[in-house]
C-alpha positions in Angstrom: 21.5 43.5 167.5 24.4 46.1 167.7 22.1 49.2 168.0 24.6 52.2 168.9 21.9 54.4 170.7 22.9 57.6 172.0 22.2 56.3 175.4 25.1 54.0 175.1 27.5 56.4 173.4 27.4 59.9 175.1 28.0 61.2 178.6 27.5 64.8 178.5 30.9 66.7 178.8 29.8 70.0 180.5 32.8 72.4 180.2 35.2 71.3 182.8 38.5 73.5 182.7 39.4 73.7 178.9 37.2 70.9 177.9 34.1 71.5 175.9 31.6 70.2 173.6 29.8 71.6 170.5 26.6 70.1 169.0 25.9 71.8 165.4 22.6 70.5 163.5 22.0 70.8 159.7 20.4 74.4 159.5 17.7 75.8 157.4 19.4 77.7 154.5 16.1 79.5 153.4 12.8 78.9 151.4 9.9 76.4 152.0 8.3 73.6 149.8 4.8 72.2 150.5 4.2 68.3 150.3 1.1 66.2 150.5 1.2 62.9 152.0 -0.5 59.8 150.8 -3.1 60.1 153.4 -3.8 63.8 152.0 -1.9 65.6 154.9 -0.4 68.7 153.6 2.9 69.8 155.4 5.1 72.9 154.7 8.8 72.4 155.4 11.7 74.6 155.5 14.5 74.0 153.3 18.2 73.4 153.6 20.9 73.0 150.9 23.3 71.8 153.5 22.5 68.4 152.9 23.0 66.9 149.6 23.0 63.7 147.6 24.8 62.4 144.5 24.2 59.3 142.3 27.2 58.1 140.5 28.2 61.4 138.4 24.7 63.2 138.8 23.2 65.4 141.3 20.2 63.5 143.2 17.0 65.4 144.1 18.1 68.4 146.2 15.1 68.3 148.6 13.9 64.8 149.9 12.9 63.7 153.3 15.8 61.2 153.3 19.5 60.9 152.6 21.2 57.9 151.1 24.8 56.7 151.0 26.3 53.5 150.0 25.5 51.2 147.0 23.0 49.8 145.0 23.8 46.7 143.5 20.7 45.5 141.4 22.5 43.9 138.3 20.3 46.1 135.9 20.6 49.3 138.1 23.9 49.8 139.9 24.4 53.2 141.6 27.1 54.7 143.8 25.4 57.0 146.6 27.3 59.8 148.1 26.2 62.1 150.9 27.3 65.7 151.6 26.8 67.4 155.0 27.8 71.0 155.8 27.7 72.3 159.3 27.8 76.2 160.0 28.9 78.1 163.1 31.6 75.8 164.3 32.8 78.0 167.3 36.1 76.4 167.6 39.6 78.2 167.5 42.0 77.4 165.0 44.3 74.9 166.6 42.2 73.4 169.3 42.6 70.0 170.0 39.8 67.6 169.0 39.4 64.8 171.5 36.3 62.8 169.5 33.8 63.8 166.9 30.9 62.0 165.4 28.0 62.6 162.9 24.9 61.7 164.4 21.8 60.4 162.2 18.3 59.2 162.7 17.5 56.4 160.4 14.7 57.1 157.6 14.0 53.3 157.6 15.0 50.1 159.2 17.7 47.9 157.6 19.0 44.3 158.2 22.4 43.6 159.3 22.9 42.0 156.0 22.7 45.1 154.1 26.2 46.2 154.6 27.1 49.4 153.5 31.0 50.4 153.2 31.4 54.0 153.6 34.5 56.4 153.5 34.0 59.7 155.3 36.3 62.5 154.5 36.2 66.2 155.1 36.4 69.2 152.6 40.0 70.6 152.8 38.9 74.3 152.7 38.7 76.8 155.3 34.9 77.7 155.2 32.9 75.3 153.0 30.1 76.5 150.8 26.6 75.3 150.7 25.4 72.5 148.3 23.1 74.8 146.3 22.9 74.8 142.4 26.0 77.2 142.2 28.2 75.1 144.1 26.8 71.7 143.6 25.9 70.6 140.1 26.7 68.0 137.4 29.7 70.0 136.5 31.2 70.1 140.2 30.0 67.3 142.5 30.5 66.4 145.9 33.3 64.2 144.8 35.1 67.1 142.9 35.6 69.1 146.3 38.9 68.8 147.7 39.3 66.1 150.2 41.1 66.0 153.6 44.0 63.6 153.8 42.4 62.3 156.7 39.5 59.6 156.0 37.6 57.3 158.2 36.1 53.9 157.0 32.4 53.3 158.4 31.6 49.6 157.7 27.8 49.5 158.5 27.0 45.8 159.1 24.4 46.1 162.0 20.4 45.9 162.1 18.9 49.5 162.1 15.6 50.5 163.6 13.5 53.2 161.8 13.5 56.7 163.5 16.5 55.7 165.8 19.7 57.5 166.4 23.2 56.2 165.4 26.5 57.5 165.1 29.6 57.2 162.9 33.1 56.1 164.1 35.2 58.8 165.5 36.1 61.4 162.8 38.1 63.7 164.9 41.3 63.2 162.8 39.1 65.0 159.8 37.7 67.7 162.1 41.3 68.3 163.3 42.9 68.4 160.0 40.2 71.1 159.1 40.6 73.3 162.3 44.3 73.2 162.0 44.4 74.7 158.4 45.9 78.3 158.7 43.0 79.9 157.2 40.5 78.4 159.7 38.5 80.8 161.8 36.2 80.3 164.7 32.6 80.3 163.1 33.5 79.1 159.8 31.5 76.1 158.4 32.8 72.7 157.3 31.7 70.1 155.1 31.9 66.3 155.2 31.4 63.8 152.5 30.2 60.1 153.0 31.3 58.1 149.9 29.7 54.8 148.8 31.8 52.1 147.0 31.1 49.7 144.2 30.2 46.4 146.3 29.4 44.4 143.1 26.1 42.8 142.1 23.9 42.2 145.2 20.2 41.7 146.0 20.8 43.2 149.3 20.4 47.1 149.8 23.9 48.3 150.6 23.0 51.7 151.4 21.7 53.3 154.6 19.1 55.9 154.7 19.1 58.8 157.1 16.5 61.5 157.9 17.3 64.6 155.9 16.6 68.1 157.3 13.1 67.9 155.4 12.4 64.8 157.2 8.7 63.6 157.6 7.5 60.8 159.9 5.2 59.2 156.9 2.2 57.6 158.4 2.7 54.9 156.0 5.9 54.0 158.0 5.6 52.3 161.2 8.0 51.5 164.1 9.0 47.9 165.4 5.8 48.1 167.7 3.5 48.9 164.9 3.1 52.7 165.5 2.6 54.8 162.5 4.4 57.9 161.8 2.7 61.1 162.7 3.0 62.9 159.5 5.1 65.6 161.0 8.5 67.2 160.5 11.0 66.2 163.3 13.6 69.0 163.8 15.4 66.8 166.3 16.0 64.1 164.0 18.2 66.1 161.4 21.9 65.3 161.2 24.1 66.8 163.5 27.8 67.0 164.3 29.1 66.4 168.0 32.4 67.6 168.7 34.4 67.0 172.1 37.5 69.4 172.2 40.1 71.0 174.3 40.9 74.7 173.7 39.3 78.0 173.7 35.6 77.3 173.7 34.5 80.1 171.3 32.2 81.3 174.1 34.3 84.2 175.3 32.4 87.1 174.0 28.9 85.9 175.0 29.9 84.7 178.3 30.9 88.1 179.2 27.5 89.5 178.5 24.8 89.5 181.1 22.8 86.3 179.4 20.2 84.8 181.9 18.7 81.3 180.7 16.5 79.2 183.1 13.2 77.1 182.7 10.0 78.4 184.2 8.1 75.4 185.5 4.9 77.3 185.9 4.6 78.3 182.2 6.7 75.5 180.7 9.0 77.8 179.1 12.6 78.6 178.5 13.2 82.2 179.8 16.1 84.1 177.9 17.2 87.5 178.6 20.2 89.0 176.8 21.4 92.7 176.2 20.9 92.6 172.2 18.4 91.7 169.9 20.6 90.1 167.1 19.5 87.0 165.5 20.3 84.0 167.4 19.5 80.3 167.2 18.8 78.2 170.3 19.4 74.7 170.6 18.3 72.4 173.6 19.9 68.8 174.2 19.1 66.3 176.7 21.7 64.8 178.8 22.0 61.8 176.1 23.1 64.2 173.6 19.7 64.0 171.8 18.6 67.6 170.3 15.1 68.1 171.8 14.1 71.5 170.0 15.4 74.4 168.3 14.3 78.1 168.2 15.1 81.2 166.2 15.3 84.5 168.3 15.2 88.2 167.1 14.7 89.7 170.4 16.5 90.4 173.6 13.6 88.8 175.9 12.1 85.5 175.1 9.7 82.8 176.6 10.1 79.8 174.4 7.8 76.8 175.1 9.3 73.8 176.3 7.5 70.9 177.7 9.7 68.2 178.7 10.4 65.3 181.2 11.9 66.2 184.5 15.7 66.5 184.3 18.7 68.5 183.2 19.2 69.8 179.8 21.9 72.2 177.9 20.7 75.1 176.0 23.1 76.5 173.4 22.7 80.2 172.3 24.5 81.0 169.2 24.9 84.6 168.2 27.1 86.1 165.5 29.4 83.0 165.5 29.6 82.7 169.3 27.9 80.1 171.4 26.9 80.6 174.9 25.7 77.4 177.0 23.8 77.1 180.1 22.4 74.1 181.8 18.6 74.2 182.9 16.6 72.0 185.2 13.1 70.9 184.2 11.3 70.0 187.6 
């Protein structure tokens, strides 16, 4: 089984010289929805319009806990499934050199290796991509109507997938490079990526892959290979995210000059943050394998964020006004 686990794919690239890394998850865009699971559990989810699905030439349901891309080939119901992802606050300067880049997904359900999905990945050829709300994504203006980059990467997914497990796309650095090379690109802009399914002909196999959406829920009716059921909770660490490794200006300059202090307090199991402003900011924590461990929103200069984790080293990214500050912490 060719599982592309993050543990086999990522060696953390802390900033060495001019080399840097950036991890950007799909983020909330506003609003909430309440869902009742089959076992009666009621969950309230924050919403994002930065991940979207298209079925043939129509908008699919805007807020679902899974995302589909590929082909459904049942003879009486054939559908091309297209997926759109928008990543905001890309703190990379215009013209920076992109070494490698990947989209990281967590599977919504397991798939057999015979369920081959043939996907083409492109970027939106624009300086600052708009979200996929009803104004910018509707049956008159679809994902496939957005201008596409010349760069394209094929992703032939022909491996067995395990539920709730992380997998990555092939290297999409050529797509990211084309976008950040645009004359109108600015540090802090948003970019969009489109995964296009293809007509693979009539088939009894499920030639589509299902990923956890921003609004994902680990349904208790689903189980992992060991028979453990889902916990019925939303898992922010399983949202799609974009990993970029690059050379050039890091976009951390403004924040790096500020007296920001981040460390882990082992007595209270908290991440302590001290900064000179009370601007709204987002804090994201990654482990050394590149997994997103947790996310927080800040609106104060001083904060103690609850953080219980296995001993080891973690990377904390604080993003404020389109600039990112990164700090390593050690949990003992």
